[in-house]
KELUMZA-322228 format. One record per residue: residue number from 1; residue in one letter; x, y, z of N, C-alpha, C in turn. Coordinates in steps of 0.2 Angstrom, whole numbers, plus 2048, in hexadecimal, padded with zeros to 3 digits. Example, Ala and Ser with C-alpha at 12.3 -4.5 7.8 and 13.67 -1.06 7.14 Angstrom:
REM residues 2
     i   aa   n.xx   n.yy   n.zz   ca.xx   ca.yy   ca.zz   c.xx   c.yy   c.zz
     1    a    842    7E4    827     83E     7EA     827    842    7F0    827
     2    s    840    7F5    823     844     7FB     824    840    800    827
***
This chain:
REM residues 131
     i   aa   n.xx   n.yy   n.zz   ca.xx   ca.yy   ca.zz   c.xx   c.yy   c.zz
     1    m    F3E    816    E7C     F3E     812     E82    F3F    80B    E80
     2    s    F3D    809    E7A     F3E     802     E78    F45    800    E77
     3    f    F4A    805    E75     F51     803     E75    F53    801    E7C
     4    i    F51    805    E81     F54     804     E88    F51    7FD    E8A
     5    i    F4B    7FB    E88     F48     7F5     E8A    F4C    7EF    E87
     6    g    F4D    7F0    E81     F51     7EB     E7D    F58    7EA    E80
     7    l    F5C    7F0    E81     F62     7EF     E84    F62    7EC    E8B
     8    l    F5D    7EE    E8F     F5D     7EB     E96    F5B    7E3    E95
     9    t    F57    7E1    E90     F56     7DA     E8F    F5C    7D6    E8D
    10    v    F60    7D9    E89     F66     7D6     E87    F6B    7D5    E8D
    11    v    F6B    7DA    E92     F6F     7DA     E98    F6C    7D5    E9C
    12    l    F66    7D4    E9D     F62     7CF     EA1    F64    7C8    E9F
    13    v    F64    7C7    E98     F65     7C0     E95    F6D    7BE    E97
    14    l    F71    7C3    E96     F78     7C2     E97    F79    7C0    E9F
    15    n    F76    7C4    EA3     F76     7C3     EAA    F74    7BC    EAC
    16    c    F6E    7BA    EA9     F6C     7B3     EAA    F71    7AE    EA8
    17    l    F74    7AF    EA3     F79     7AA     EA1    F7F    7AA    EA5
    18    l    F81    7B0    EA8     F86     7B0     EAD    F84    7AD    EB3
    19    l    F7E    7AE    EB5     F7C     7AB     EBC    F7C    7A3    EBB
    20    i    F79    7A1    EB5     F79     799     EB4    F80    797    EB5
    21    f    F85    79A    EB1     F8C     798     EB1    F8F    798    EB8
    22    l    F8E    79D    EBC     F90     79E     EC3    F8E    798    EC8
    23    v    F87    797    EC7     F84     791     ECB    F87    78B    EC9
    24    l    F89    78A    EC3     F8C     783     EC1    F93    782    EC3
    25    i    F97    787    EC4     F9E     787     EC5    F9F    787    ECD
    26    q    F9A    788    ED1     F9C     789     ED8    F9D    782    EDB
    27    l    FA1    782    EE0     FA3     77C     EE3    F9D    779    EE7
    28    p    F9B    773    EE7     F96     771     EEB    F98    770    EF2
    29    k    F93    76F    EF7     F96     76E     EFE    F98    767    EFF
    30    k    F95    763    EFB     F97     75C     EFB    F9B    75B    EF5
    31    e    FA0    757    EF4     FA5     756     EEF    FA1    752    EE9
    32    a    F9B    755    EE7     F98     752     EE1    F93    757    EDE
    33    g    F90    756    ED8     F8C     75A     ED5    F8E    75D    ECF
    34    a    F8A    762    ECD     F8C     766     EC6    F92    76A    EC7
    35    g    F94    76C    ECD     F9A     770     ECD    FA0    76C    ECC
    36    l    FA0    766    ECE     FA6     761     ECD    FA6    75F    EC6
    37    a    FA0    75E    EC3     FA0     75C     EBC    FA2    761    EB7
    38    f    FA1    767    EB9     FA4     76C     EB4    FAB    76F    EB6
    39    g    FAE    76C    EBA     FB5     76E     EBC    FB5    772    EC2
    40    g    FB2    76F    EC8     FB2     773     ECE    FB9    774    ED1
    41    g    FBE    76F    ECF     FC5     76F     ED1    FC9    775    ECD
    42    a    FC6    777    EC7     FCA     77C     EC3    FC8    783    EC6
    43    t    FC3    784    ECA     FC2     78A     ECD    FC7    78C    ED2
    44    d    FC9    787    ED6     FCE     788     EDB    FD5    78A    ED8
    45    a    FD6    788    ED2     FDC     78A     ECF    FDC    791    ECB
    46    l    FD5    792    EC9     FD4     798     EC6    FD3    79E    ECB
    47    f    FCF    79D    ED0     FCE     7A3     ED4    FD1    7A2    EDB
    48    g    FD5    79D    EDC     FD8     79C     EE2    FD4    798    EE7
    49    a    FD7    797    EED     FD4     793     EF2    FCD    796    EF5
    50    g    FCD    79C    EF5     FC7     79F     EF8    FC2    7A1    EF2
    51    s    FC2    79D    EED     FBD     79E     EE7    FB6    79D    EE9
    52    g    FB4    799    EEE     FAD     799     EF0    FAA    79F    EF2
    53    n    FAE    7A3    EF6     FAC     7AA     EF8    FAB    7AF    EF2
    54    v    FB0    7AF    EED     FAF     7B3     EE8    FA9    7B1    EE3
    55    l    FA9    7AB    EE2     FA3     7A9     EDE    F9C    7AA    EE1
    56    t    F9C    7A9    EE8     F96     7AA     EEB    F94    7B2    EEB
    57    k    F99    7B6    EEC     F97     7BD     EEB    F95    7BF    EE4
    58    i    F99    7BD    EDF     F97     7BE     ED8    F90    7BC    ED7
    59    t    F8E    7B6    ED9     F87     7B3     ED8    F82    7B7    EDB
    60    k    F83    7B9    EE1     F7F     7BE     EE5    F7D    7C4    EE1
    61    w    F83    7C7    EDF     F82     7CE     EDB    F7E    7CC    ED4
    62    s    F80    7C7    ED1     F7C     7C5     ECB    F75    7C4    ECC
    63    a    F73    7C0    ED1     F6C     7BF     ED3    F69    7C6    ED4
    64    g    F6C    7CA    ED8     F69     7D1     EDA    F68    7D5    ED3
    65    i    F6D    7D5    ECF     F6C     7D8     EC8    F66    7D5    EC4
    66    l    F66    7CF    EC4     F60     7CB     EC1    F59    7CE    EC3
    67    f    F58    7CE    ECA     F52     7D0     ECD    F51    7D7    ECB
    68    g    F56    7DB    ECC     F55     7E2     ECB    F53    7E4    EC3
    69    l    F57    7E1    EBF     F55     7E2     EB8    F4E    7DF    EB6
    70    s    F4C    7DA    EB9     F45     7D7     EB8    F40    7DC    EBA
    71    i    F41    7DF    EC0     F3C     7E4     EC2    F3C    7EA    EBE
    72    i    F42    7EC    EBC     F42     7F2     EB8    F3F    7F1    EB1
    73    l    F40    7EB    EAE     F3D     7EA     EA7    F36    7E9    EA8
    74    t    F33    7E6    EAD     F2C     7E6     EAE    F29    7ED    EAF
    75    i    F2C    7F1    EB2     F29     7F8     EB3    F29    7FC    EAC
    76    l    F2F    7FB    EA9     F30     7FF     EA2    F2B    7FC    E9D
    77    n    F2A    7F5    E9D     F25     7F2     E98    F1E    7F4    E9A
    78    a    F1C    7F5    EA0     F16     7F7     EA2    F14    7FE    EA0
    79    q    F19    803    EA1     F19     80A     E9F    F18    80A    E97
    80    q    F1C    806    E93     F1C     807     E8C    F15    804    E8A
    81    r    F12    7FF    E8D     F0C     7FC     E8B    F06    801    E8C
    82    k    F07    804    E92     F02     809     E94    F02    80F    E8F
    83    q    F08    811    E8C     F08     817     E88    F06    815    E81
    84    t    F07    80F    E7F     F05     80D     E78    EFE    80B    E77
    85    h    EFB    809    E7D     EF4     807     E7D    EEF    80C    E80
    86    s    EF1    812    E81     EEC     817     E84    EE7    819    E7F
    87    i    EE1    819    E81     EDC     81C     E7D    ED9    822    E7F
    88    t    ED9    827    E7B     ED6     82D     E7D    ECF    82E    E7A
    89    i    ECA    82F    E7F     EC3     830     E7E    EC1    837    E7E
    90    p    EBF    83A    E79     EBD     841     E7A    EB7    842    E7E
    91    k    EB7    847    E82     EB2     849     E87    EAB    84A    E84
    92    e    EAC    84D    E7E     EA5     84F     E7B    EA6    84E    E73
    93    l    EA1    84B    E70     EA1     849     E69    EA0    84F    E65
    94    p    EA4    850    E60     EA3     856     E5C    E9C    856    E58
    95    t    E99    85C    E58     E93     85C     E55    E94    860    E4E
    96    s    E90    85E    E49     E91     862     E43    E8C    868    E43
    97    s    E8E    86D    E3F     E8B     873     E3F    E85    873    E3A
    98    a    E86    86F    E35     E80     86F     E30    E7B    86A    E32
    99    p    E75    86B    E31     E6F     867     E33    E70    861    E2E
   100    a    E6D    85B    E31     E6D     855     E2D    E68    855    E28
   101    a    E6A    853    E22     E65     853     E1C    E5F    84D    E1E
   102    p    E59    84F    E1C     E54     84A     E1D    E55    844    E19
   103    a    E53    83E    E1C     E55     838     E18    E50    837    E13
   104    a    E52    835    E0D     E4E     833     E07    E49    82E    E09
   105    a    E43    82E    E06     E3E     829     E07    E40    823    E03
   106    a    E40    81D    E07     E41     817     E04    E3B    815    DFF
   107    p    E3D    812    DF9     E37     810     DF5    E34    80A    DF9
   108    t    E2D    80A    DF8     E29     804     DFB    E28    7FF    DF6
   109    v    E28    7F9    DF8     E27     7F3     DF4    E20    7F0    DF6
   110    t    E1C    7EF    DF1     E15     7EC     DF3    E16    7E5    DF1
   111    v    E14    7E0    DF5     E13     7D9     DF4    E0C    7D7    DF3
   112    p    E0A    7D4    DED     E03     7D2     DEC    E02    7CD    DF1
   113    a    DFB    7CD    DF4     DF9     7C8     DF8    DF7    7C2    DF5
   114    v    DFA    7BC    DF7     DF8     7B6     DF4    DF3    7B2    DF8
   115    p    DED    7B1    DF5     DE8     7AD     DF9    DEB    7A6    DFB
   116    t    DE9    7A5    E01     DEB     79E     E03    DE5    799    E03
   117    p    DE6    793    E01     DE0     78F     E00    DDE    78D    E07
   118    a    DD7    78D    E07     DD4     78B     E0E    DD4    784    E0F
   119    a    DD5    782    E15     DD6     77B     E16    DCF    778    E15
   120    e    DCF    772    E12     DC8     76F     E11    DC6    76B    E17
   121    v    DC0    76D    E19     DBD     76A     E1F    DB8    765    E1D
   122    p    DB8    75F    E1F     DB2     75A     E1D    DAB    75D    E20
   123    a    DA6    75C    E1C     DA0     75E     E1E    D9D    75A    E23
   124    t    D9E    754    E23     D9B     74F     E28    DA1    74B    E2B
   125    a    DA0    749    E31     DA5     746     E35    DA4    73E    E33
   126    p    DA9    73B    E32     DA9     733     E31    DA5    730    E36
   127    a    DA1    72B    E34     D9E     727     E39    DA2    722    E3D
   128    a    DA0    722    E44     DA4     71D     E48    DA3    716    E47
   129    p    DA8    712    E47     DA6     70B     E45    DA2    708    E4B
   130    a    D9E    703    E49     D99     700     E4D    D9C    6FA    E51
   131    q    D9A    6FA    E57     D9D     6F4     E5B    D98    6EF    E5D
***
């Protein structure tokens, strides 16, 4: 499927370039703009006096192909992504037939108790200063 997607992507890019070219060579309604800058007068000589109709029809078909290819490529990419990223979760986890071995007792470590020094408490409270 990735070969078809690659081929259609190349066709889409070529169609985009053709559409850009067609839009640039069309005659403007006013006698100015990009059509005149890229040789708008040359299209009359190349396609004849009715070149506006021919270029308009080709542009419409090219735009329709552009939209159609875009939708088809979106659907194909979504299907390919769905197939490659699908995760299968088993309904039941497999159980082993042998019983589990009892865990070995971990060795215990004894820590000797360290006596903490008792806080020294003064036997008598200091006398309050006389006023």
